[in-house]
C-alpha positions, 0 to 999 in steps of 0.5 A: 476558157483561155484568158487574155495573153498580154504582150511581153513587158521586159524589165530591161529598158534597153529593149527596143519595145515595139510590141504593145502599142505604147506611145514612144514619147513621154506624157505632157510635163503637166502630168508629172507636175500634177503627180508631184502635187499629190498630198498625203491627205489625198492619199489617205482619203478615197478618190472622187468616185466619179473622177469629177475633175477628169469628167469636166476636162474631158467634156470640154475637149469633146464638147459634151456634158460631163454626165456623158463621160465615164472614167474607168480603170483603163479601157478594158474596164469599160469593155468589161462593164458593157459586157457585164451589164448587157450580156447574160448567159447564152446571150451573143457578144459579137465582134469583128475578127481579127480584132481585140483578143480580149473580147471573147474572153469577156464574153466567156466570163459572162457565160455569153456566146462569143460571136466573131464576125470575120473581116473580108481580107482582100490583099491589104484591104479589110472589108466589114461583113455586110449586114453587120447591123442586122445581127441578133446579138446583145452587144456588138464590139467594133475596134475602130481604127481596127487592131491589129490591122490599123484599118478604119471603118468610115463614118457612114458605115458606122452610122448605118450599123448604129441605126440598125443594130438593136443591142448595145454598140461599143466602138472602141476608139483606143487608137483614134487619136492617130486617125483622121476621124472619130465617131463622136458625132454619132453619140448624141444621135444614138442612145445605144452607142458607147465610145471607148477612149484610152489615155494609154496610146495618145497621151502616153499614160499606159502605166496609169491604166486610165480610160473612159466612155462617152455615151448619152447620160442615161446609158452612162447612168446605167453602166455606173450601176455595175462598176466598182466603187472607186475604179480610178485612184487619186494619182491616175485621175490627176495625171489623166486630167492634166494630160487631156487638158494639154491638147497642144502637147498631145497633138504635137506627139500624135503628129510625130507618131503619124510621120513615123508611121508613114516613114516605117510603112514606106520602108517596110514596103521597100523590103517587100512587106505588105502593109495595109494603110494604118490609122493607128500607132502601129502597122500590121506587116505581112512578111515577104514571100519565103520568110516565116513570121514566127521565126522573124519575131524570134530573130528580132527578139534575140536582137533585143527588138520586140514586136507582136506575133499572133499565132491566130488564123489569118495572122500567122504570116504577119507581125504587128509593129508599134511605131517607135521613135525615129531611132527605134524605127531605124534600129528595127529596119536595119535588123529587118534588112539584115535578116532578109538579106541573110534569108536571100543569100545563097546557102 
């Protein structure tokens, strides 16, 4: 099997890093205050096994009960738990493709069968395959908004899938803070549905590795049976609790990212890139005719600008670009304009 390949993490902080979808802005000031308040006594002891304070804070934000919240060591741990609990040897783990490249890795770790379901890509429109809810699979994983395209599946479609699918449906909402709608309204209606949420993107806590699931309490209780004893450390619990409690700050940051996403999309389109409408903190840009995406990625890297290139079917002519600060986005666009002009200039 092939393991998951993470994006580059350069040690040089001067690099314009637009490759792994981190939030370009720092977390709430309350986060740093919470971290500074950690005592030696707290570090000496094991943390709360269920991250009680965070469960209560997240439940208040989402208007659910605390026993419907499951904190995890990053959203990836929740994915691992779901596959571990629900998919045994030769069971099918279905997922939309292109999607999060960790999904088939998790299936292979369980000796389960990866079952990619291809998006229908028509120009810049990404369509969900028909009859997705009728699949014979133990688990169905859907990133919504999608990575790497940034496109959004409407609630009516998700509801239809949840109603018809007989296995466990996980909707990965790692990027939903930048989208107009969430599927959280479906959780109380479907006992086989888990929502994944991340503190990495919307809350600027990628370095803390903290995520959580939202599902009906009986399902959460079953997933607790297969998780680690203390998956979230005392510092990450304090930081995540402070971050989710400061909704005013978080929403102000989401607004800035969305505004920059709109600006970057229009600038890329003006240079001839094809960009589907994104509901995330990144865009998927199809390079103009005559340009090579892999070469463009390398040329940007030489200029200390990192974006993400996937050498995968249907993605080889595209670059995934994280939304940065206004300054970072301008540096990127200036470089792309210069490289395009060089490409088009007479030899």
